[in-house]
Backbone of each chain as ProteinMPNN parsed JSONL, in Angstrom:
{"seq_chain_A": "MGKRGQKQGIHSQVTRKKIFRIFLIQAAIAVFVSGGLLLIDIVTAYSTLLGAALYLIPNLYFANRALKSRPGQSPNTALVELYASEIWKMGISIVAFAAVFILVEPLSPFSLFVTFILMQISGWIAQMNLNNRFLKL", "coords_chain_A": {"N_chain_A": [[0.898, -1.232, 0.044], [0.314, 2.171, -1.052], [1.773, 5.622, 0.102], [0.072, 7.35, -0.882], [-2.384, 5.952, -0.953], [-3.131, 5.118, 1.637], [-3.106, 7.528, 2.758], [-5.709, 8.25, 1.611], [-7.448, 6.067, 2.689], [-7.626, 6.978, 5.246], [-8.803, 9.377, 4.892], [-11.226, 8.793, 4.212], [-12.09, 7.32, 6.224], [-12.107, 9.433, 8.396], [-14.276, 10.911, 7.395], [-16.185, 9.175, 7.213], [-16.892, 8.494, 9.899], [-17.417, 10.938, 11.018], [-19.73, 11.482, 9.801], [-21.272, 9.626, 10.936], [-21.861, 9.979, 13.027], [-23.398, 12.392, 13.142], [-25.573, 10.921, 11.885], [-26.116, 9.883, 14.428], [-26.575, 11.797, 16.274], [-28.965, 12.504, 15.291], [-30.652, 10.516, 15.071], [-30.794, 10.263, 18.141], [-32.296, 12.623, 18.229], [-34.422, 12.307, 17.238], [-35.977, 9.83, 18.421], [-36.294, 11.423, 21.056], [-38.246, 13.342, 20.385], [-40.074, 11.88, 19.377], [-40.499, 10.399, 22.091], [-41.593, 12.442, 23.274], [-43.885, 13.112, 22.163], [-45.119, 10.601, 22.691], [-46.927, 10.765, 24.856], [-48.827, 12.695, 24.19], [-50.26, 11.631, 21.72], [-50.151, 7.966, 20.422], [-50.006, 6.967, 18.238], [-49.172, 9.328, 16.042], [-46.947, 9.567, 17.851], [-45.116, 6.711, 17.03], [-45.215, 7.289, 14.359], [-43.58, 9.474, 13.774], [-41.571, 8.066, 14.447], [-41.414, 6.245, 12.564], [-41.087, 7.954, 10.786], [-38.138, 9.004, 10.538], [-36.969, 6.457, 11.032], [-36.973, 5.534, 8.603], [-35.67, 7.609, 6.791], [-33.163, 7.263, 8.081], [-32.207, 4.434, 7.803], [-31.798, 3.941, 5.102], [-29.889, 5.886, 4.429], [-27.827, 5.303, 6.109], [-27.155, 2.324, 5.304], [-26.453, 3.553, 2.775], [-23.878, 5.399, 3.464], [-22.285, 3.712, 4.743], [-21.177, 1.903, 2.698], [-20.621, 3.794, 0.602], [-18.362, 5.222, 1.543], [-16.304, 3.332, 2.662], [-13.294, 2.507, 3.787], [-11.102, 2.248, 0.809], [-8.237, 1.969, 0.392], [-5.764, 3.197, -2.45], [-8.073, 3.152, -4.823], [-9.15, 3.182, -8.239], [-10.338, 5.969, -9.721], [-12.518, 5.535, -11.449], [-13.549, 3.268, -10.295], [-14.18, 4.37, -7.755], [-16.283, 5.974, -8.444], [-17.904, 4.053, -9.627], [-18.724, 2.277, -7.173], [-19.856, 4.587, -5.759], [-22.355, 4.822, -6.872], [-23.243, 2.363, -7.31], [-23.777, 2.488, -4.62], [-25.464, 4.064, -4.36], [-27.836, 3.356, -5.573], [-28.773, 1.04, -4.214], [-29.196, 2.47, -2.023], [-31.737, 3.866, -2.702], [-33.377, 2.039, -3.653], [-33.791, 0.622, -1.322], [-35.113, 2.472, 0.312], [-37.604, 2.914, -1.472], [-38.742, 0.047, -0.555], [-39.071, 0.302, 1.746], [-40.447, 2.483, 2.469], [-42.863, 1.37, 1.117], [-43.553, -1.143, 2.892], [-44.019, -0.113, 5.169], [-46.359, 1.709, 4.551], [-48.091, -0.212, 3.44], [-47.964, -2.533, 5.904], [-48.138, -0.952, 8.376], [-50.672, -0.046, 10.458], [-53.113, 1.96, 12.067], [-51.928, 4.89, 10.999], [-50.13, 7.893, 10.861], [-49.449, 9.934, 8.373], [-48.997, 12.918, 8.154], [-47.462, 13.376, 10.446], [-44.929, 11.597, 9.898], [-44.077, 12.282, 7.226], [-43.619, 14.75, 7.647], [-41.299, 14.73, 9.889], [-39.708, 12.924, 7.827], [-38.824, 14.879, 5.958], [-37.765, 17.249, 7.8], [-35.728, 15.511, 8.844], [-34.432, 15.355, 6.573], [-33.551, 17.803, 5.726], [-32.211, 18.704, 8.369], [-29.776, 17.132, 7.972], [-28.965, 17.914, 5.488], [-27.547, 20.65, 6.296], [-26.208, 19.825, 8.725], [-24.496, 18.17, 7.213], [-23.43, 20.045, 5.595], [-22.114, 22.057, 6.901], [-20.353, 20.56, 8.205], [-18.359, 19.603, 6.085], [-17.584, 22.124, 4.124], [-15.984, 22.546, 1.742], [-16.358, 22.423, -0.604], [-17.925, 24.596, -1.463], [-16.705, 26.801, -1.27], [-15.169, 26.609, -3.516]], "CA_chain_A": [[-0.038, 0.269, -0.156], [1.408, 3.231, -1.069], [1.391, 6.591, 1.028], [-1.35, 7.707, -1.038], [-3.34, 4.852, -0.611], [-3.012, 5.312, 3.185], [-4.114, 8.794, 2.726], [-7.269, 8.328, 0.94], [-8.213, 5.31, 3.281], [-7.746, 7.94, 6.43], [-9.638, 10.409, 4.541], [-12.63, 8.072, 4.163], [-12.605, 6.902, 7.466], [-12.85, 10.228, 8.899], [-15.505, 11.429, 7.071], [-17.537, 7.915, 7.869], [-17.129, 8.791, 11.759], [-18.598, 12.3, 11.59], [-21.333, 11.03, 9.103], [-22.309, 8.666, 11.248], [-22.189, 10.895, 14.354], [-24.481, 13.163, 12.621], [-26.822, 10.355, 12.067], [-26.26, 9.383, 15.556], [-27.542, 12.868, 16.779], [-30.374, 12.893, 14.303], [-31.738, 9.537, 15.708], [-31.109, 10.584, 19.481], [-33.184, 13.85, 18.633], [-36.332, 11.652, 16.683], [-36.477, 9.684, 20.012], [-36.531, 12.279, 22.036], [-39.284, 13.884, 19.923], [-40.89, 10.595, 19.292], [-40.94, 10.015, 22.947], [-42.353, 13.262, 24.266], [-45.285, 12.892, 21.212], [-46.036, 9.486, 23.196], [-47.49, 11.646, 25.771], [-49.863, 13.192, 23.581], [-50.87, 10.513, 20.961], [-49.196, 6.926, 20.374], [-49.888, 7.017, 16.574], [-48.363, 10.264, 15.983], [-45.275, 9.17, 18.204], [-44.358, 5.753, 16.177], [-45.367, 7.659, 12.585], [-42.372, 10.336, 13.694], [-40.172, 7.225, 14.548], [-40.578, 5.618, 11.751], [-40.169, 8.356, 9.246], [-36.79, 9.013, 11.238], [-36.326, 5.495, 10.707], [-37.006, 5.498, 6.879], [-34.719, 8.276, 6.054], [-31.678, 6.845, 8.791], [-31.685, 3.058, 7.246], [-31.274, 3.714, 3.79], [-28.71, 6.368, 4.684], [-26.606, 4.153, 7.376], [-26.284, 1.8, 4.447], [-25.095, 4.498, 1.879], [-22.792, 5.941, 3.876], [-21.425, 2.656, 5.281], [-20.647, 1.21, 1.922], [-19.8, 4.797, -0.321], [-17.273, 5.6, 2.585], [-15.792, 2.478, 3.103], [-11.889, 2.934, 3.346], [-10.425, 1.707, 0.098], [-7.105, 2.554, -0.296], [-5.377, 2.92, -3.757], [-9.044, 2.526, -5.318], [-9.127, 4.223, -8.898], [-11.823, 7.097, -9.571], [-13.524, 4.906, -12.006], [-14.043, 2.026, -9.434], [-15.015, 4.632, -6.935], [-17.7, 5.954, -8.768], [-19.365, 2.594, -9.968], [-19.208, 2.13, -6.134], [-21.009, 5.087, -5.074], [-23.293, 4.971, -7.989], [-23.874, 1.135, -6.781], [-24.439, 2.134, -3.491], [-26.735, 5.007, -4.401], [-28.977, 2.406, -6.326], [-29.268, 0.341, -3.222], [-30.344, 3.357, -1.064], [-32.88, 4.214, -3.346], [-33.858, 0.492, -3.37], [-34.099, 0.224, 0.207], [-36.375, 3.459, 0.321], [-38.865, 2.406, -2.034], [-39.355, -1.166, -0.269], [-39.066, 0.16, 3.267], [-41.785, 2.88, 2.152], [-43.977, 0.665, 0.77], [-43.844, -1.762, 3.682], [-44.527, 0.788, 6.176], [-47.641, 1.92, 3.963], [-48.937, -1.508, 3.882], [-48.024, -2.843, 7.274], [-48.47, -0.373, 9.517], [-52.175, 0.63, 10.515], [-53.362, 3.171, 11.698], [-50.51, 5.638, 10.662], [-50.34, 9.576, 10.786], [-48.968, 10.44, 7.319], [-48.482, 14.066, 8.198], [-45.628, 12.973, 11.143], [-43.996, 10.586, 9.26], [-43.58, 12.993, 6.531], [-42.718, 15.938, 8.281], [-40.37, 13.852, 10.148], [-38.721, 12.7, 7.028], [-38.288, 16.031, 5.485], [-36.87, 17.425, 8.615], [-34.389, 15.025, 9.077], [-33.53, 15.545, 5.077], [-33.369, 19.28, 5.703], [-31.157, 18.779, 8.869], [-29.073, 16.111, 7.456], [-28.33, 18.961, 4.32], [-27.415, 21.694, 7.023], [-25.427, 19.515, 9.234], [-23.089, 17.833, 6.336], [-22.504, 21.014, 4.781], [-21.321, 22.37, 7.884], [-19.084, 19.32, 8.228], [-17.445, 19.851, 5.019], [-18.15, 23.063, 2.961], [-14.819, 23.302, 1.1], [-16.997, 22.762, -2.175], [-18.758, 26.057, -1.381], [-15.704, 28.146, -1.293], [-14.143, 26.538, -4.892]], "C_chain_A": [[0.956, 1.237, 0.282], [1.008, 4.365, -0.134], [-0.015, 7.445, 0.453], [-2.794, 6.869, -1.063], [-3.936, 5.429, 0.854], [-3.679, 6.537, 3.388], [-5.592, 8.734, 2.426], [-8.14, 7.557, 1.964], [-8.169, 6.505, 4.69], [-8.799, 9.167, 5.981], [-11.487, 10.329, 4.718], [-13.076, 7.856, 5.222], [-13.038, 8.229, 8.501], [-13.844, 10.976, 8.768], [-16.685, 10.39, 7.346], [-17.691, 8.523, 9.147], [-17.624, 9.876, 11.861], [-19.377, 12.28, 10.567], [-21.972, 10.223, 10.067], [-22.579, 8.98, 12.824], [-23.466, 11.72, 14.33], [-25.99, 12.293, 12.486], [-27.246, 9.948, 13.566], [-27.314, 10.379, 16.671], [-29.017, 12.879, 16.458], [-31.26, 11.848, 14.885], [-32.107, 9.893, 17.098], [-32.354, 11.607, 19.201], [-34.896, 13.072, 18.255], [-36.354, 11.105, 18.235], [-36.882, 10.243, 20.874], [-38.05, 12.835, 21.828], [-40.58, 12.728, 20.032], [-41.425, 10.093, 21.105], [-41.695, 10.969, 23.83], [-43.859, 13.234, 23.366], [-45.984, 11.468, 22.017], [-46.846, 9.955, 24.146], [-48.912, 12.558, 25.531], [-50.642, 12.201, 22.563], [-49.718, 9.494, 20.688], [-48.933, 6.698, 18.944], [-49.095, 8.107, 15.929], [-46.923, 9.866, 16.209], [-44.6, 7.935, 17.388], [-44.579, 6.341, 14.672], [-44.01, 8.747, 12.904], [-41.388, 9.282, 13.659], [-39.842, 6.528, 13.644], [-40.453, 6.252, 10.554], [-38.683, 8.94, 9.946], [-35.941, 7.481, 10.87], [-36.057, 5.234, 9.001], [-35.991, 6.45, 6.475], [-33.044, 7.628, 6.915], [-31.199, 5.204, 8.085], [-30.885, 3.371, 6.208], [-29.853, 4.888, 3.483], [-27.541, 5.859, 5.375], [-25.848, 3.641, 6.114], [-25.262, 2.417, 3.525], [-23.812, 4.722, 2.151], [-21.884, 5.17, 4.413], [-20.676, 2.147, 4.059], [-20.157, 2.766, 0.871], [-18.609, 4.971, 0.564], [-16.519, 4.518, 3.078], [-14.281, 2.411, 2.804], [-11.478, 1.504, 2.403], [-9.132, 2.183, -0.583], [-6.476, 2.066, -1.653], [-6.59, 2.608, -4.895], [-8.913, 3.673, -6.559], [-10.53, 4.853, -9.052], [-12.658, 6.291, -10.291], [-14.154, 3.477, -11.006], [-14.957, 3.058, -8.396], [-16.236, 5.004, -6.908], [-18.668, 5.156, -9.034], [-19.385, 2.618, -8.291], [-20.063, 3.15, -5.485], [-22.125, 5.133, -5.703], [-24.413, 3.705, -7.543], [-24.889, 1.294, -5.698], [-26.085, 3.493, -3.115], [-27.91, 4.66, -4.729], [-30.01, 1.917, -5.206], [-30.237, 1.376, -2.455], [-31.709, 3.379, -1.652], [-33.912, 2.871, -3.556], [-34.717, 0.056, -2.295], [-35.32, 1.479, 0.655], [-37.58, 3.186, 0.302], [-39.435, 0.989, -1.027], [-39.588, -0.831, 0.933], [-40.712, 1.469, 3.398], [-43.101, 2.159, 1.636], [-44.422, -0.456, 2.038], [-44.351, -0.917, 4.841], [-46.415, 1.153, 5.536], [-48.686, 0.63, 3.825], [-49.233, -2.06, 4.958], [-48.807, -2.062, 8.361], [-49.59, 0.279, 9.627], [-52.542, 0.8, 12.052], [-51.804, 3.752, 11.584], [-50.905, 7.009, 10.205], [-49.385, 10.023, 9.719], [-48.29, 11.757, 7.33], [-46.868, 14.096, 8.979], [-45.074, 12.434, 10.675], [-43.46, 11.549, 7.942], [-42.886, 14.168, 6.509], [-41.588, 15.617, 8.826], [-39.123, 13.635, 9.15], [-38.245, 13.682, 6.388], [-37.464, 16.645, 6.373], [-35.6, 16.845, 8.697], [-33.705, 15.034, 7.674], [-32.943, 17.23, 5.213], [-32.273, 19.444, 6.93], [-29.98, 17.81, 8.672], [-28.008, 17.484, 6.09], [-27.053, 19.525, 5.436], [-26.125, 20.869, 7.705], [-24.191, 19.2, 8.588], [-22.675, 18.856, 5.766], [-21.645, 22.117, 5.639], [-20.378, 21.56, 8.215], [-17.956, 19.683, 7.34], [-17.842, 20.903, 3.965], [-17.111, 23.373, 2.067], [-15.72, 23.414, -0.228], [-17.944, 23.991, -2.093], [-17.327, 27.115, -1.665], [-14.469, 27.517, -2.735], [-14.786, 27.771, -5.709]], "O_chain_A": [[1.815, 1.333, 1.16], [-0.051, 4.202, 0.473], [-0.877, 8.0, 1.135], [-3.957, 7.259, -1.177], [-4.989, 6.041, 1.033], [-4.688, 6.636, 4.086], [-6.475, 9.231, 3.125], [-9.262, 7.972, 2.254], [-9.348, 6.732, 4.961], [-9.494, 9.763, 6.804], [-12.416, 11.065, 5.048], [-14.264, 8.059, 5.473], [-14.017, 8.179, 9.245], [-14.348, 11.642, 9.672], [-17.845, 10.691, 7.629], [-18.756, 9.091, 9.39], [-18.383, 10.027, 12.819], [-19.856, 13.398, 10.375], [-23.198, 10.116, 10.043], [-23.313, 8.369, 13.601], [-24.344, 11.758, 15.192], [-27.111, 12.693, 12.801], [-28.41, 9.725, 13.9], [-28.234, 10.079, 17.432], [-29.973, 13.179, 17.173], [-32.426, 12.104, 15.184], [-33.285, 9.915, 17.457], [-33.37, 11.462, 19.881], [-36.007, 13.225, 18.762], [-36.7, 11.843, 19.157], [-37.786, 9.799, 21.581], [-38.903, 12.839, 22.716], [-41.665, 12.792, 20.61], [-42.506, 9.548, 21.328], [-42.303, 10.624, 24.843], [-44.907, 13.343, 24.002], [-47.198, 11.273, 21.966], [-47.812, 9.196, 24.217], [-49.746, 12.957, 26.345], [-51.844, 12.096, 22.803], [-48.544, 9.866, 20.682], [-47.853, 6.311, 18.498], [-48.229, 7.685, 15.162], [-46.005, 9.789, 15.393], [-43.439, 8.158, 17.046], [-44.01, 5.711, 13.781], [-43.285, 8.747, 11.909], [-40.393, 9.433, 12.95], [-38.709, 6.085, 13.455], [-39.996, 5.755, 9.525], [-38.258, 9.618, 9.011], [-34.759, 7.347, 10.555], [-35.048, 4.807, 8.441], [-35.28, 5.963, 5.596], [-31.977, 7.606, 6.3], [-30.022, 4.891, 7.908], [-29.664, 3.222, 6.172], [-29.032, 4.768, 2.574], [-26.378, 6.111, 5.058], [-24.727, 3.971, 5.726], [-24.06, 2.207, 3.359], [-22.832, 4.43, 1.465], [-20.758, 5.612, 4.64], [-19.485, 1.915, 4.265], [-19.05, 2.586, 0.364], [-17.607, 4.732, -0.11], [-15.958, 4.805, 4.135], [-13.952, 2.263, 1.626], [-11.459, 0.326, 2.759], [-8.983, 2.636, -1.718], [-6.553, 0.895, -2.026], [-6.266, 1.897, -5.846], [-8.653, 4.839, -6.264], [-11.589, 4.389, -8.63], [-13.777, 6.24, -9.78], [-15.21, 2.892, -11.244], [-16.139, 2.807, -8.159], [-17.109, 4.764, -6.074], [-19.876, 5.296, -8.84], [-20.44, 3.178, -7.994], [-20.946, 2.772, -4.715], [-23.07, 5.545, -5.03], [-25.638, 3.744, -7.428], [-26.02, 0.829, -5.554], [-27.005, 3.678, -2.319], [-28.93, 5.273, -4.417], [-31.223, 2.09, -5.081], [-31.453, 1.307, -2.271], [-32.69, 2.923, -1.064], [-35.14, 2.946, -3.58], [-35.789, -0.546, -2.243], [-36.318, 1.185, 1.313], [-38.433, 3.129, 1.188], [-40.645, 0.977, -0.796], [-40.38, -1.586, 1.497], [-41.686, 1.347, 4.139], [-44.242, 2.557, 1.869], [-45.632, -0.641, 2.172], [-45.34, -1.386, 5.406], [-47.436, 0.816, 6.135], [-49.885, 0.64, 4.104], [-50.41, -2.231, 5.275], [-49.788, -2.417, 9.014], [-49.685, 1.28, 8.918], [-52.328, 0.014, 12.975], [-50.779, 3.197, 11.98], [-51.783, 7.257, 9.378], [-48.376, 10.56, 10.177], [-47.231, 11.919, 6.723], [-45.764, 14.486, 8.6], [-43.961, 12.778, 11.075], [-42.253, 11.45, 7.721], [-41.976, 14.575, 5.786], [-40.625, 16.192, 8.318], [-37.957, 13.958, 9.377], [-37.057, 13.53, 6.107], [-36.301, 16.731, 5.977], [-34.544, 17.475, 8.64], [-32.51, 14.749, 7.593], [-31.886, 17.606, 4.707], [-31.381, 20.257, 6.688], [-29.14, 17.914, 9.566], [-26.805, 17.723, 5.99], [-25.923, 19.038, 5.476], [-25.011, 21.192, 7.291], [-23.091, 19.606, 8.963], [-21.525, 18.808, 5.327], [-20.755, 22.843, 5.196], [-19.359, 22.13, 8.604], [-16.834, 20.004, 7.732], [-18.425, 20.513, 2.953], [-17.201, 24.472, 1.52], [-15.758, 24.481, -0.842], [-18.776, 24.095, -2.994], [-17.33, 28.137, -2.352], [-13.304, 27.885, -2.883], [-14.332, 28.086, -6.809]]}, "seq_chain_B": "MEQSLVYLAAALMMGLSAIGAAVGIGMLGGKFLEGAARQPELVPLLRSQFFIVMGLVDAVPMIGVGLGMYLLFAV", "coords_chain_B": {"N_chain_B": [[-62.162, 5.715, -11.729], [-61.119, 7.898, -10.356], [-59.44, 6.365, -9.041], [-57.641, 5.63, -11.023], [-56.482, 8.393, -11.436], [-55.305, 8.618, -9.336], [-53.201, 6.858, -9.367], [-52.0, 7.672, -11.595], [-50.526, 10.234, -10.598], [-49.226, 9.515, -8.946], [-47.1, 8.002, -10.689], [-46.189, 10.144, -12.256], [-44.948, 11.941, -10.716], [-43.206, 10.047, -9.192], [-41.795, 9.49, -11.219], [-41.071, 11.886, -12.701], [-39.162, 12.742, -10.56], [-37.37, 10.908, -10.637], [-36.336, 11.762, -13.034], [-35.036, 13.794, -12.873], [-33.254, 13.478, -10.284], [-31.382, 11.787, -11.803], [-30.426, 12.954, -14.205], [-28.998, 15.183, -12.053], [-27.488, 13.402, -10.583], [-25.892, 12.342, -12.579], [-24.579, 14.582, -13.817], [-22.776, 15.249, -11.564], [-21.7, 12.975, -11.216], [-20.14, 12.913, -14.163], [-18.308, 15.436, -13.703], [-17.06, 14.582, -11.43], [-15.502, 12.882, -12.407], [-13.719, 14.349, -13.927], [-12.949, 15.842, -12.541], [-11.198, 14.094, -10.957], [-9.276, 13.593, -13.082], [-7.711, 15.451, -13.777], [-6.488, 16.089, -11.361], [-5.641, 14.06, -9.901], [-4.637, 13.418, -6.832], [-6.329, 14.614, -5.432], [-8.458, 12.551, -5.349], [-9.404, 11.417, -3.134], [-10.803, 13.456, -1.321], [-12.493, 14.206, -3.063], [-14.123, 11.976, -3.314], [-15.373, 12.479, -0.979], [-16.917, 14.702, -0.956], [-18.43, 14.47, -3.249], [-19.985, 12.18, -2.18], [-21.31, 14.012, -0.124], [-22.713, 16.019, -1.532], [-24.282, 14.238, -3.306], [-25.959, 13.484, -1.336], [-27.637, 15.709, -1.002], [-28.741, 16.037, -3.347], [-30.36, 13.612, -4.194], [-31.851, 14.474, -1.884], [-34.675, 15.3, -2.49], [-36.118, 13.959, -4.755], [-36.322, 11.74, -3.093], [-37.92, 12.239, -1.425], [-40.238, 12.773, -3.205], [-40.742, 10.383, -3.867], [-41.542, 9.129, -1.898], [-43.62, 10.044, -1.384], [-45.135, 9.394, -3.692], [-45.374, 6.738, -3.156], [-47.097, 6.856, -0.506], [-49.444, 7.9, -1.998], [-50.058, 5.416, -3.524], [-50.169, 3.28, -2.08], [-51.58, 4.048, 0.236], [-53.575, 5.351, 0.114]], "CA_chain_B": [[-61.597, 6.93, -12.346], [-60.557, 8.404, -9.454], [-58.209, 5.639, -8.498], [-56.555, 6.004, -12.249], [-55.766, 9.662, -11.241], [-54.179, 8.522, -8.244], [-52.119, 6.128, -9.863], [-51.065, 8.8, -12.431], [-50.251, 11.231, -10.067], [-47.693, 8.769, -8.036], [-46.375, 7.854, -11.682], [-45.676, 11.406, -12.752], [-44.044, 12.067, -9.278], [-41.929, 8.922, -9.128], [-41.067, 9.567, -12.73], [-40.165, 13.455, -12.889], [-38.636, 12.976, -9.49], [-36.42, 10.179, -11.449], [-35.448, 12.199, -14.056], [-34.094, 15.361, -11.986], [-32.114, 12.554, -10.191], [-30.536, 11.023, -13.066], [-29.689, 14.421, -14.35], [-28.112, 15.704, -11.282], [-26.01, 12.787, -10.53], [-25.177, 12.094, -13.698], [-23.531, 15.548, -13.883], [-22.089, 15.04, -10.416], [-20.28, 11.979, -11.847], [-18.846, 13.701, -15.082], [-17.61, 16.611, -12.754], [-15.811, 13.74, -10.031], [-14.109, 11.929, -13.127], [-13.177, 15.613, -14.606], [-11.788, 16.446, -11.432], [-9.851, 13.316, -10.46], [-8.516, 13.47, -14.317], [-7.241, 16.689, -13.832], [-6.28, 16.212, -10.247], [-5.804, 12.197, -9.241], [-4.285, 13.402, -5.839], [-7.681, 14.74, -5.097], [-9.888, 11.65, -5.289], [-10.32, 11.333, -1.592], [-11.283, 14.787, -1.292], [-13.712, 14.32, -4.173], [-15.213, 11.436, -2.86], [-16.317, 12.678, 0.667], [-17.629, 15.693, -1.728], [-19.453, 13.642, -4.407], [-21.156, 11.687, -0.865], [-22.3, 15.193, 0.813], [-23.472, 16.744, -2.886], [-25.336, 13.531, -4.122], [-27.391, 13.727, -0.377], [-28.195, 17.27, -1.511], [-29.319, 15.89, -4.904], [-31.278, 12.621, -3.973], [-33.081, 14.354, -1.12], [-36.04, 15.708, -2.919], [-36.585, 12.787, -5.461], [-36.309, 10.716, -2.044], [-39.485, 12.765, -0.984], [-41.151, 12.397, -4.17], [-40.647, 8.67, -3.91], [-41.83, 8.571, -0.714], [-45.303, 10.579, -1.541], [-45.621, 8.599, -4.537], [-45.541, 5.088, -2.167], [-48.209, 6.731, -0.078], [-50.613, 7.658, -2.773], [-49.886, 4.189, -4.062], [-50.535, 1.995, -1.094], [-52.37, 4.266, 1.251], [-54.582, 6.422, -0.569]], "C_chain_B": [[-60.47, 7.572, -11.621], [-59.269, 7.673, -9.024], [-57.181, 5.864, -9.715], [-55.887, 7.275, -12.153], [-54.752, 9.619, -10.417], [-52.851, 7.798, -8.77], [-51.124, 7.116, -10.793], [-50.658, 9.858, -12.138], [-48.841, 10.67, -9.451], [-46.932, 8.549, -9.271], [-45.704, 8.902, -11.963], [-44.542, 11.941, -11.412], [-43.265, 11.356, -9.346], [-40.569, 9.181, -10.359], [-40.419, 10.587, -13.247], [-38.891, 13.432, -12.119], [-37.256, 12.178, -10.122], [-35.547, 10.766, -12.239], [-34.495, 13.441, -13.461], [-33.125, 14.273, -11.043], [-30.771, 12.246, -10.795], [-29.916, 12.482, -13.488], [-28.773, 14.9, -13.715], [-26.868, 14.756, -11.116], [-25.135, 12.32, -11.222], [-24.062, 13.353, -14.156], [-22.535, 15.595, -12.886], [-20.91, 13.76, -10.973], [-19.317, 12.061, -12.748], [-18.247, 14.303, -14.233], [-16.436, 15.528, -11.857], [-14.892, 13.503, -11.122], [-13.674, 13.165, -13.767], [-12.159, 15.9, -13.622], [-10.31, 15.481, -11.251], [-8.72, 12.99, -11.629], [-7.351, 14.414, -14.383], [-5.885, 16.606, -12.735], [-6.325, 14.801, -9.121], [-5.315, 12.495, -7.655], [-5.505, 13.779, -5.051], [-8.59, 14.256, -4.755], [-10.385, 11.638, -3.784], [-11.157, 12.308, -1.448], [-12.749, 14.932, -2.229], [-14.799, 13.398, -4.136], [-16.034, 11.716, -1.599], [-17.101, 14.011, -0.237], [-18.639, 15.291, -2.396], [-20.699, 13.04, -3.005], [-21.982, 12.532, -0.548], [-23.431, 15.613, -0.64], [-24.763, 15.32, -3.308], [-26.027, 13.004, -2.691], [-27.973, 14.519, -1.042], [-29.039, 16.762, -2.682], [-30.779, 15.052, -4.766], [-32.452, 13.203, -3.02], [-34.715, 14.599, -1.048], [-36.719, 14.669, -3.853], [-37.037, 11.758, -4.087], [-38.166, 11.023, -1.551], [-40.676, 12.208, -1.884], [-41.516, 11.007, -4.202], [-41.656, 8.435, -2.907], [-44.042, 9.188, -0.584], [-46.244, 9.797, -2.292], [-46.057, 7.366, -4.082], [-46.529, 5.492, -1.497], [-49.183, 6.697, -1.07], [-50.679, 6.132, -3.355], [-50.57, 3.179, -3.511], [-51.526, 2.744, -0.319], [-53.774, 5.248, 0.777], [-55.837, 5.589, -1.346]], "O_chain_B": [[-59.316, 7.765, -12.003], [-58.231, 8.255, -8.711], [-56.029, 6.231, -9.482], [-54.789, 7.394, -12.697], [-53.673, 10.206, -10.487], [-51.697, 8.179, -8.572], [-49.903, 7.261, -10.723], [-50.344, 10.649, -13.027], [-47.73, 11.201, -9.467], [-45.783, 8.945, -9.072], [-44.482, 8.749, -11.962], [-43.36, 12.243, -11.573], [-42.193, 11.89, -9.63], [-39.341, 9.128, -10.428], [-39.467, 10.502, -14.024], [-37.816, 13.849, -12.551], [-36.174, 12.765, -10.103], [-34.341, 10.531, -12.296], [-33.348, 13.752, -13.78], [-31.941, 14.464, -11.323], [-29.599, 12.386, -10.444], [-28.906, 12.936, -12.951], [-27.714, 15.165, -14.283], [-25.691, 15.027, -11.354], [-24.0, 11.949, -10.923], [-22.977, 13.147, -14.7], [-21.411, 15.962, -13.229], [-19.682, 13.766, -11.052], [-18.158, 11.659, -12.646], [-17.342, 13.6, -13.783], [-15.232, 15.744, -11.725], [-13.699, 13.785, -11.013], [-12.815, 12.736, -14.538], [-10.956, 16.122, -13.756], [-9.11, 15.747, -11.319], [-7.656, 12.401, -11.433], [-6.27, 14.192, -14.928], [-4.716, 16.893, -12.995], [-6.835, 14.637, -8.013], [-5.709, 11.535, -6.992], [-5.67, 13.21, -3.972], [-9.499, 14.773, -4.106], [-11.538, 11.821, -3.392], [-12.356, 12.029, -1.444], [-13.749, 15.621, -2.027], [-15.935, 13.57, -4.579], [-17.133, 11.241, -1.314], [-18.257, 14.095, 0.175], [-19.761, 15.737, -2.159], [-21.879, 13.375, -2.902], [-23.19, 12.295, -0.548], [-24.656, 15.492, -0.656], [-25.948, 15.556, -3.547], [-26.727, 12.005, -2.859], [-28.899, 14.134, -1.757], [-30.15, 17.274, -2.815], [-31.902, 15.473, -5.046], [-33.616, 12.808, -3.082], [-35.586, 14.34, -0.218], [-37.932, 14.526, -3.702], [-38.062, 11.08, -4.157], [-39.156, 10.302, -1.423], [-41.65, 11.523, -1.571], [-42.619, 10.617, -4.585], [-42.547, 7.602, -3.07], [-45.078, 8.842, -0.017], [-47.415, 9.504, -2.052], [-47.082, 6.883, -4.562], [-47.389, 4.614, -1.571], [-49.843, 5.664, -1.19], [-51.841, 5.85, -3.646], [-51.329, 2.383, -4.065], [-52.531, 2.063, -0.116], [-54.759, 5.614, 1.42], [-56.72, 6.213, -1.934]]}, "name": "protein", "num_of_chains": 2, "seq": "MGKRGQKQGIHSQVTRKKIFRIFLIQAAIAVFVSGGLLLIDIVTAYSTLLGAALYLIPNLYFANRALKSRPGQSPNTALVELYASEIWKMGISIVAFAAVFILVEPLSPFSLFVTFILMQISGWIAQMNLNNRFLKLMEQSLVYLAAALMMGLSAIGAAVGIGMLGGKFLEGAARQPELVPLLRSQFFIVMGLVDAVPMIGVGLGMYLLFAV"}
């Protein structure tokens, strides 16, 4: 393994660790909010939790696969791996959404989608603050 | 008739989302390869940036897919 390969591995590992920390914080906030909603309405509470899970599960898979340390990987192979993980992420999302809408009854779609959209927005903001070098190029 | 309109709405929502995501991710991949060809030493950095921007590009199509699934299975 060359020096360049080692550097590539370290960079991916650092980013991966930061991204996982963001997901952990998002999951903790979702569980906390869901626990609060449990006092008001149980359907809203588990719909909120499901919305968070629908965001977190595919994204965890995507981050785990796309940022896996592979020192010395060529750009073409890296791109193929990123595309493959994105396609799997979309597939997992579609299956998870379908499963939730078929299996979970009753469901509060409003709280599910609001949580899902808020998780997406907080993910954007956190990830852009984490590494905003591309904004300065 | 109403049910067919719901299916049509879901199909449009998911299809247009897919077109948007495909264009965005395709451009992103092209730029990634361009950058990697210019400066191969920046590949690790470009990979992390690619990951972050891909998250931004596919967020709205994901919401579209979610709403489409809701229309298909829950309405």
